[in-house]
C-alpha positions in Angstrom: -39.7 7.3 10.4 -36.4 9.1 11.0 -36.4 8.0 14.6 -36.7 4.4 13.4 -33.7 4.8 11.1 -31.7 6.3 14.0 -32.4 3.1 16.0 -31.4 0.8 13.2 -28.2 2.7 12.4 -26.0 1.2 15.1 -27.2 -2.3 14.4 -26.4 -1.9 10.7 -22.9 -0.8 11.8 -22.5 -3.9 14.0 -23.6 -6.1 11.0 -20.7 -4.8 9.0 -18.3 -5.6 11.9 -19.7 -9.1 12.4 -19.2 -9.9 8.7 -15.5 -9.2 9.1 -15.0 -11.3 12.2 -14.4 -14.6 10.4 -12.2 -13.2 7.7 -8.4 -13.4 7.8 -6.6 -10.3 9.1 -5.1 -7.9 6.6 -2.8 -6.2 9.1 0.5 -7.4 10.5 2.2 -6.9 13.8 4.6 -4.2 12.7 7.5 -3.8 13.5 7.9 -7.4 14.7 6.5 -8.6 11.4 7.3 -6.9 8.1 6.0 -7.3 4.6 8.2 -8.9 1.9 9.2 -6.1 -0.4 9.7 -6.3 -4.2 13.2 -6.8 -5.4 13.3 -3.3 -6.9 11.8 -1.5 -3.9 12.9 2.1 -3.4 14.5 2.3 0.0 17.6 3.8 1.6 20.7 4.3 -0.6 24.1 2.6 -0.2 27.4 3.1 -1.9 28.9 -0.2 -3.1 32.4 -1.6 -3.3 33.8 -4.1 -5.8 34.5 -7.6 -4.5 38.2 -6.6 -4.0 37.2 -3.8 -1.6 37.7 -0.8 -3.9 34.9 1.8 -4.0 32.7 1.9 -7.1 32.1 5.6 -6.9 34.4 7.5 -9.3 33.2 11.0 -8.3 31.6 11.8 -11.7 28.7 13.7 -10.0 26.2 12.3 -12.6 23.9 11.2 -9.7 23.8 14.8 -8.3 23.2 16.3 -11.7 20.3 14.1 -12.5 18.6 14.3 -9.1 15.3 16.2 -9.5 15.1 17.0 -5.8 18.7 18.4 -5.7 19.4 16.3 -2.6 22.8 14.8 -3.5 26.1 16.5 -3.1 29.2 14.9 -4.5 32.7 16.2 -4.6 35.4 14.2 -6.4 39.1 14.0 -5.8 42.0 12.7 -7.7 42.8 9.1 -7.0 46.1 8.6 -5.1 48.5 6.6 -7.3 50.1 4.8 -4.5 46.8 3.6 -2.9 43.9 4.0 -5.3 40.5 4.3 -3.7 38.5 3.4 -6.8 39.2 2.0 -10.3 38.9 5.4 -12.0 41.0 8.5 -12.1 38.9 10.1 -9.4 36.8 8.9 -6.5 34.0 10.3 -4.4 35.8 12.3 -1.7 32.5 13.8 -0.3 29.1 12.1 -0.8 26.0 13.3 1.0 22.3 12.6 0.5 19.6 14.7 2.2 16.9 12.2 2.8 14.4 14.9 3.8 14.4 16.1 0.2 14.9 12.8 -1.5 11.8 11.6 -3.4 13.2 8.0 -3.9 12.8 8.1 -7.7 16.0 6.0 -8.3 17.2 8.3 -11.1 20.6 8.5 -9.4 20.8 4.7 -9.6 20.0 4.8 -13.3 22.5 7.5 -14.0 25.4 5.9 -12.2 27.9 4.4 -14.8 29.6 2.1 -12.3 26.6 0.9 -10.3 28.1 2.6 -7.2 24.8 3.8 -5.7 21.8 1.4 -5.3 18.7 1.4 -3.2 18.0 -1.1 -0.4 14.7 -2.3 1.1 15.1 -0.3 4.2 12.6 2.6 4.6 12.4 3.3 8.4 14.5 6.4 8.6 12.8 8.7 11.2 15.1 11.0 13.0 14.8 13.4 16.0 17.3 15.9 14.5 17.1 17.2 10.9 20.9 17.0 10.6 20.7 13.2 11.2 18.7 12.8 8.0 21.7 14.0 6.0 23.6 10.8 5.3 27.3 11.2 4.7 29.7 8.8 3.0 30.5 7.2 6.4 26.9 6.0 6.6 26.4 5.3 2.9 29.5 3.4 2.0 29.5 -0.3 2.8 32.4 -1.9 4.7 35.1 -3.8 2.8 33.2 -7.0 3.3 30.0 -5.5 1.9 28.2 -5.0 5.2 26.0 -1.8 5.0 26.3 0.9 7.7 23.5 2.6 9.6 23.7 5.5 12.1 21.4 3.6 14.6 22.4 -0.1 14.2 20.7 -1.0 17.6 17.3 0.3 16.5 14.5 -2.3 16.5 13.3 -0.9 13.1 16.7 -1.7 11.5 17.0 -5.1 9.8 20.3 -6.0 8.2 18.5 -8.1 5.6 16.7 -5.0 4.3 20.0 -3.2 4.0 21.7 -6.0 2.2 18.9 -6.6 -0.3 18.7 -4.0 -2.9 20.7 -4.7 -6.0 17.5 -5.1 -7.9 17.6 -1.6 -9.3 21.2 -2.1 -10.5 20.1 -5.2 -12.3 17.0 -3.5 -13.7 18.9 -0.7 -15.4 21.9 -2.7 -16.8 20.3 -4.8 -19.6 18.1 -1.9 -20.7 15.3 -4.4 -21.3 16.8 -5.8 -24.5 15.9 -9.5 -25.0 19.2 -10.2 -26.7 21.0 -9.7 -23.4 18.9 -12.1 -21.4 21.1 -14.6 -19.7 24.1 -12.3 -20.0 25.6 -10.8 -16.8 25.6 -7.0 -17.5 26.9 -5.7 -14.1 30.1 -6.0 -12.0 30.4 -8.0 -8.8 29.9 -6.2 -5.5 31.3 -6.8 -2.0 27.7 -7.1 -0.8 26.3 -9.8 -3.0 29.2 -11.0 -5.2 28.3 -11.6 -8.8 24.6 -11.8 -9.1 22.9 -14.1 -11.7 21.7 -12.6 -15.0 18.3 -11.3 -15.5 15.7 -13.6 -17.0 12.2 -13.4 -18.4 12.6 -10.8 -21.1 11.7 -13.3 -23.9 9.2 -16.1 -24.2 11.7 -18.8 -24.6 13.3 -20.3 -21.4 16.8 -20.3 -22.9 18.4 -17.7 -25.1 20.6 -19.0 -28.0 24.3 -18.2 -27.8 24.0 -16.4 -31.2 21.4 -14.1 -29.7 23.6 -13.4 -26.7 26.5 -12.6 -29.0 24.3 -10.3 -31.2 25.1 -6.7 -32.0 25.7 -4.3 -29.1 24.2 -1.3 -30.7 
C-alpha cells in the first residue's frame, strides 16, 4: 500500500494549498508597505535636543557604562561658557554607537538622566561597509528643528516617520510605573515632538485626583 500513499501524497499537499486560497493574506508588500510598530519599538537610536535647540546629552557616559554589549563610546567635554552646547557643565563631545554590536535592549535609554538618547521605529540599517554601521554624533544628533539625520536619506527603506516616532521609551521610563504620577508630565520637551502628553492607564480610574498627583515623591 506504500505505492498508493505515494500517489495520494501530492493531492494531500494540494488540499492544504487550496484551503488557504480563500483566506486573507498575512504578508505585506514590503518595503512599499510596512507594519505599524508599537510605540516602544526598539529601533535606531537618536540624540535629542531641547525645544530651544540645546543638546540634551551632558556627556555623563552612563549609557556607555550600562551597555551590556559595550557598543557605545562617549567622551564628554567642558561646556563653553560663552556658547553652551547643553544645559549641564559638560556635553557629549564624542558619541558613537556600533550597531553591529548593539542588541537593542534600550538600557542606554533607561540609564540616561536627561532623556538625551531614545530609540526610534527605524530598523532597516543594512550596510555594505562595516565602518558605516558605526554611527557618530553627526548621524545620531537631530537638527535644531528636531529632524533626525540618516547617512542614506535617499534610500527607499528610510521613512522619516519611523525616525521621528520613538519617544515611547523615554515616556516609559520616566514615571517608573507609579500610579500616583499618572497624568503628570515627567519628561522635558524635545525639539522633535515638543512636550508630549502624560502617560495614562496605570490606574483603573480615568482621572487621577489632584491630591494623588501631588503625593509624596519618595
